[in-house]
MARDO-975693 format. One record per residue (C-alpha): residue number from 0; residue in one letter; x negated, y negated, z negated. Coordinates in pm, 1 decimal. Last residue first. Layout:
BEGIN
<site num="NUM" residuo="A" east="X" north="Y" up="Z"/>
...
//
This chain:
BEGIN
<site num="179" residuo="X" east="-578.4" north="-1909.1" up="-902.3"/>
<site num="178" residuo="X" east="-558.2" north="-2133.8" up="-598.5"/>
<site num="177" residuo="X" east="-412.3" north="-1874.4" up="-363.0"/>
<site num="176" residuo="X" east="-699.0" north="-1897.3" up="-115.1"/>
<site num="175" residuo="X" east="-978.0" north="-1904.4" up="-375.4"/>
<site num="174" residuo="X" east="-830.3" north="-1640.4" up="-606.8"/>
<site num="173" residuo="X" east="-748.6" north="-1412.0" up="-315.9"/>
<site num="172" residuo="X" east="-1100.2" north="-1449.1" up="-180.6"/>
<site num="171" residuo="X" east="-1245.1" north="-1353.0" up="-519.2"/>
<site num="170" residuo="X" east="-1025.2" north="-1043.9" up="-527.0"/>
<site num="169" residuo="X" east="-1139.1" north="-959.2" up="-173.8"/>
<site num="168" residuo="X" east="-1509.5" north="-1010.0" up="-253.1"/>
<site num="167" residuo="X" east="-1460.1" north="-786.1" up="-556.5"/>
<site num="166" residuo="X" east="-1394.9" north="-485.5" up="-332.1"/>
<site num="165" residuo="X" east="-1661.8" north="-279.8" up="-513.4"/>
<site num="164" residuo="X" east="-1457.8" north="-335.9" up="-829.4"/>
<site num="163" residuo="X" east="-1174.4" north="-117.0" up="-697.6"/>
<site num="162" residuo="X" east="-953.2" north="-30.2" up="-996.5"/>
<site num="161" residuo="X" east="-1017.0" north="-315.6" up="-1242.4"/>
<site num="160" residuo="X" east="-1130.6" north="-594.0" up="-1011.0"/>
<site num="159" residuo="X" east="-858.4" north="-497.3" up="-762.3"/>
<site num="158" residuo="X" east="-604.2" north="-506.3" up="-1046.2"/>
<site num="157" residuo="X" east="-709.5" north="-859.7" up="-1143.0"/>
<site num="156" residuo="X" east="-677.1" north="-971.1" up="-780.2"/>
<site num="155" residuo="X" east="-327.4" north="-817.5" up="-767.0"/>
<site num="154" residuo="X" east="-216.7" north="-1026.3" up="-1064.7"/>
<site num="153" residuo="X" east="-347.8" north="-1342.4" up="-896.5"/>
<site num="152" residuo="X" east="-168.7" north="-1228.1" up="-580.3"/>
<site num="151" residuo="X" east="161.4" north="-1205.7" up="-765.1"/>
<site num="150" residuo="X" east="102.1" north="-1547.0" up="-922.4"/>
<site num="149" residuo="X" east="64.2" north="-1692.4" up="-571.6"/>
<site num="148" residuo="X" east="387.1" north="-1515.7" up="-468.2"/>
<site num="147" residuo="X" east="589.2" north="-1693.2" up="-736.2"/>
<site num="146" residuo="X" east="660.7" north="-1749.2" up="-1104.7"/>
<site num="145" residuo="X" east="599.9" north="-1403.1" up="-1242.0"/>
<site num="144" residuo="X" east="803.3" north="-1175.5" up="-1470.1"/>
<site num="143" residuo="X" east="650.8" north="-830.7" up="-1528.7"/>
<site num="142" residuo="X" east="869.8" north="-523.5" up="-1560.5"/>
<site num="141" residuo="X" east="722.5" north="-272.8" up="-1806.2"/>
<site num="140" residuo="X" east="468.8" north="-35.5" up="-1653.5"/>
<site num="139" residuo="X" east="541.9" north="278.9" up="-1455.7"/>
<site num="138" residuo="X" east="257.8" north="530.6" up="-1464.3"/>
<site num="137" residuo="X" east="419.5" north="750.4" up="-1732.1"/>
<site num="136" residuo="X" east="739.4" north="787.4" up="-1525.7"/>
<site num="135" residuo="X" east="585.8" north="851.7" up="-1182.9"/>
<site num="134" residuo="X" east="409.9" north="1184.0" up="-1250.5"/>
<site num="133" residuo="X" east="706.8" north="1352.4" up="-1423.1"/>
<site num="132" residuo="X" east="933.8" north="1205.7" up="-1151.3"/>
<site num="131" residuo="X" east="738.2" north="1401.2" up="-888.0"/>
<site num="130" residuo="X" east="580.6" north="1203.4" up="-605.0"/>
<site num="129" residuo="X" east="785.7" north="1192.0" up="-285.1"/>
<site num="128" residuo="X" east="753.5" north="1483.1" up="-39.4"/>
<site num="127" residuo="X" east="599.2" north="1412.8" up="294.6"/>
<site num="126" residuo="X" east="671.3" north="1134.4" up="534.7"/>
<site num="125" residuo="X" east="588.4" north="1158.8" up="903.7"/>
<site num="124" residuo="X" east="910.2" north="1221.8" up="1100.4"/>
<site num="123" residuo="X" east="1194.2" north="1072.3" up="894.7"/>
<site num="122" residuo="X" east="973.6" north="805.4" up="734.3"/>
<site num="121" residuo="X" east="832.9" north="702.6" up="1071.3"/>
<site num="120" residuo="X" east="1185.6" north="680.5" up="1217.5"/>
<site num="119" residuo="X" east="1302.2" north="475.9" up="918.0"/>
<site num="118" residuo="X" east="1011.8" north="236.0" up="961.4"/>
<site num="117" residuo="X" east="1088.6" north="196.3" up="1329.7"/>
<site num="116" residuo="X" east="1456.1" north="123.6" up="1255.0"/>
<site num="115" residuo="X" east="1369.2" north="-128.7" up="982.1"/>
<site num="114" residuo="X" east="1141.4" north="-307.3" up="1229.9"/>
<site num="113" residuo="X" east="763.4" north="-279.2" up="1224.0"/>
<site num="112" residuo="X" east="592.5" north="-565.9" up="1408.2"/>
<site num="111" residuo="X" east="467.0" north="-734.3" up="1088.8"/>
<site num="110" residuo="X" east="297.3" north="-407.4" up="995.2"/>
<site num="109" residuo="X" east="66.9" north="-415.0" up="1299.4"/>
<site num="108" residuo="X" east="80.7" north="-61.4" up="1428.6"/>
<site num="107" residuo="X" east="-173.6" north="215.3" up="1368.4"/>
<site num="106" residuo="X" east="69.1" north="495.5" up="1288.7"/>
<site num="105" residuo="X" east="215.1" north="573.3" up="948.1"/>
<site num="104" residuo="X" east="48.3" north="677.0" up="623.8"/>
<site num="103" residuo="X" east="269.0" north="797.1" up="338.2"/>
<site num="102" residuo="X" east="446.1" north="712.7" up="12.9"/>
<site num="101" residuo="X" east="777.6" north="896.9" up="-13.7"/>
<site num="100" residuo="X" east="1074.8" north="754.2" up="-204.5"/>
<site num="99" residuo="X" east="1278.9" north="970.9" up="-441.7"/>
<site num="98" residuo="X" east="1038.7" north="982.2" up="-738.6"/>
<site num="97" residuo="X" east="933.8" north="633.5" up="-630.0"/>
<site num="96" residuo="X" east="1273.5" north="490.0" up="-717.6"/>
<site num="95" residuo="X" east="1242.2" north="167.5" up="-521.6"/>
<site num="94" residuo="X" east="1204.7" north="-164.8" up="-703.3"/>
<site num="93" residuo="X" east="1218.7" north="-430.6" up="-434.1"/>
<site num="92" residuo="X" east="952.2" north="-568.3" up="-207.9"/>
<site num="91" residuo="X" east="635.9" north="-371.2" up="-158.3"/>
<site num="90" residuo="X" east="291.5" north="-415.3" up="-304.6"/>
<site num="89" residuo="X" east="-59.6" north="-288.7" up="-250.1"/>
<site num="88" residuo="X" east="-372.1" north="-219.4" up="-451.2"/>
<site num="87" residuo="X" east="-608.5" north="34.8" up="-305.7"/>
<site num="86" residuo="X" east="-828.6" north="291.3" up="-475.1"/>
<site num="85" residuo="X" east="-1087.4" north="510.5" up="-301.5"/>
<site num="84" residuo="X" east="-1354.0" north="410.7" up="-557.1"/>
<site num="83" residuo="X" east="-1600.7" north="362.1" up="-272.2"/>
<site num="82" residuo="X" east="-1394.3" north="84.2" up="-125.9"/>
<site num="81" residuo="X" east="-1029.6" north="17.3" up="-59.7"/>
<site num="80" residuo="X" east="-946.9" north="-214.5" up="229.4"/>
<site num="79" residuo="X" east="-791.4" north="-505.2" up="36.2"/>
<site num="78" residuo="X" east="-450.2" north="-659.0" up="-40.2"/>
<site num="77" residuo="X" east="-231.5" north="-399.5" up="128.4"/>
<site num="76" residuo="X" east="127.3" north="-511.6" up="183.1"/>
<site num="75" residuo="X" east="335.7" north="-194.2" up="207.4"/>
<site num="74" residuo="X" east="519.4" north="-113.1" up="529.0"/>
<site num="73" residuo="X" east="883.8" north="-28.6" up="461.6"/>
<site num="72" residuo="X" east="1067.4" north="293.3" up="549.6"/>
<site num="71" residuo="X" east="985.5" north="469.9" up="226.1"/>
<site num="70" residuo="X" east="666.7" north="324.7" up="88.8"/>
<site num="69" residuo="X" east="447.2" north="299.1" up="394.2"/>
<site num="68" residuo="X" east="73.3" north="245.2" up="438.5"/>
<site num="67" residuo="X" east="-15.5" north="149.8" up="794.1"/>
<site num="66" residuo="X" east="-298.3" north="334.2" up="965.3"/>
<site num="65" residuo="X" east="-597.3" north="117.5" up="1050.4"/>
<site num="64" residuo="X" east="-683.7" north="-53.9" up="1376.1"/>
<site num="63" residuo="X" east="-735.3" north="-384.9" up="1199.9"/>
<site num="62" residuo="X" east="-411.0" north="-476.2" up="1021.0"/>
<site num="61" residuo="X" east="-538.2" north="-358.1" up="682.0"/>
<site num="60" residuo="X" east="-914.3" north="-331.4" up="663.5"/>
<site num="59" residuo="X" east="-1035.3" north="18.5" up="609.4"/>
<site num="58" residuo="X" east="-1019.3" north="313.0" up="376.0"/>
<site num="57" residuo="X" east="-800.1" north="595.0" up="499.5"/>
<site num="56" residuo="X" east="-1081.1" north="846.6" up="555.7"/>
<site num="55" residuo="X" east="-1179.7" north="817.1" up="189.5"/>
<site num="54" residuo="X" east="-862.5" north="978.5" up="60.9"/>
<site num="53" residuo="X" east="-639.0" north="747.9" up="-140.0"/>
<site num="52" residuo="X" east="-587.0" north="657.1" up="-504.7"/>
<site num="51" residuo="X" east="-297.9" north="416.9" up="-527.7"/>
<site num="50" residuo="X" east="-240.6" north="111.2" up="-742.8"/>
<site num="49" residuo="X" east="110.3" north="-5.8" up="-669.9"/>
<site num="48" residuo="X" east="276.2" north="-342.5" up="-721.2"/>
<site num="47" residuo="X" east="654.5" north="-340.9" up="-702.8"/>
<site num="46" residuo="X" east="850.2" north="-642.3" up="-587.6"/>
<site num="45" residuo="X" east="1152.1" north="-853.4" up="-677.6"/>
<site num="44" residuo="X" east="1285.8" north="-1189.6" up="-552.6"/>
<site num="43" residuo="X" east="1190.8" north="-1119.4" up="-193.4"/>
<site num="42" residuo="X" east="1327.8" north="-1292.1" up="114.7"/>
<site num="41" residuo="X" east="1322.3" north="-1069.1" up="419.9"/>
<site num="40" residuo="X" east="1079.5" north="-1112.8" up="710.1"/>
<site num="39" residuo="X" east="1252.2" north="-838.5" up="917.6"/>
<site num="38" residuo="X" east="946.1" north="-761.7" up="1130.9"/>
<site num="37" residuo="X" east="751.2" north="-620.7" up="838.0"/>
<site num="36" residuo="X" east="468.4" north="-732.7" up="611.1"/>
<site num="35" residuo="X" east="575.3" north="-1098.2" up="597.1"/>
<site num="34" residuo="X" east="778.6" north="-1080.2" up="276.1"/>
<site num="33" residuo="X" east="917.2" north="-1433.0" up="240.0"/>
<site num="32" residuo="X" east="919.4" north="-1571.7" up="-113.7"/>
<site num="31" residuo="X" east="1165.6" north="-1597.3" up="-401.3"/>
<site num="30" residuo="X" east="1081.8" north="-1833.5" up="-690.1"/>
<site num="29" residuo="X" east="1138.9" north="-1705.6" up="-1046.5"/>
<site num="28" residuo="X" east="1001.0" north="-1368.7" up="-944.1"/>
<site num="27" residuo="X" east="1060.2" north="-1016.6" up="-1078.0"/>
<site num="26" residuo="X" east="787.3" north="-751.0" up="-1085.4"/>
<site num="25" residuo="X" east="775.9" north="-372.2" up="-1118.9"/>
<site num="24" residuo="X" east="422.9" north="-240.3" up="-1182.9"/>
<site num="23" residuo="X" east="333.9" north="116.9" up="-1083.1"/>
<site num="22" residuo="X" east="-16.4" north="241.9" up="-1164.0"/>
<site num="21" residuo="X" east="-225.7" north="543.4" up="-1058.5"/>
<site num="20" residuo="X" east="-17.0" north="672.2" up="-767.7"/>
<site num="19" residuo="X" east="-188.6" north="949.6" up="-570.9"/>
<site num="18" residuo="X" east="-199.4" north="936.0" up="-194.3"/>
<site num="17" residuo="X" east="-356.9" north="1246.0" up="-47.0"/>
<site num="16" residuo="X" east="-448.8" north="1297.7" up="311.4"/>
<site num="15" residuo="X" east="-585.7" north="1619.6" up="453.5"/>
<site num="14" residuo="X" east="-687.5" north="1569.9" up="813.4"/>
<site num="13" residuo="X" east="-611.7" north="1869.4" up="1030.9"/>
<site num="12" residuo="X" east="-902.7" north="2009.4" up="1233.5"/>
<site num="11" residuo="X" east="-851.5" north="1967.3" up="1607.7"/>
<site num="10" residuo="X" east="-1094.3" north="1679.4" up="1639.9"/>
<site num="9" residuo="X" east="-1358.8" north="1862.3" up="1436.4"/>
<site num="8" residuo="X" east="-1321.1" north="2181.6" up="1637.9"/>
<site num="7" residuo="X" east="-1345.2" north="2000.9" up="1970.5"/>
<site num="6" residuo="X" east="-1655.4" north="1809.7" up="1856.5"/>
<site num="5" residuo="X" east="-1825.0" north="2124.1" up="1729.5"/>
<site num="4" residuo="X" east="-1750.2" north="2314.9" up="2050.8"/>
<site num="3" residuo="X" east="-1873.2" north="2024.5" up="2262.3"/>
<site num="2" residuo="X" east="-2191.1" north="1995.2" up="2053.1"/>
<site num="1" residuo="X" east="-2256.5" north="2369.6" up="2087.9"/>
<site num="0" residuo="X" east="-2216.9" north="2345.4" up="2465.8"/>
//
């Protein structure tokens, strides 16, 4: 009886999620690439890399029964699960104004199945308030020019080493698979 009461109370308790930007890096590419983290598969010539501090309950491998991270209506490409530091490095295509664009967790759906319409519905129903401009401005780095997607992942690997060193196996894997 006590166990049932405890279990019911814990399932009913709201989960407090926080997503706090720690770094925002706009990027432009010499060679466009296909963004595979949504159903639209758009060509990308710009992107924004984000380092986000997240709550521990959101750590986990992307695309494996884990909530999808959204920036506005678009799934963000997560490069690693986020370890004990509770930091993840992700990117999205384009340069959205993050003081007007919410960052939030959506349902457990494979990101490459999310259409623009689905993403917009999730944003309309699940998104909270975007980060304040006073928070975003000092975190935004100068625009970085990179050759291609492989160079993007090399940059991401460096950020994983810096912000989530316990996920070093993922940064090493990126370097091996992307030839950096």
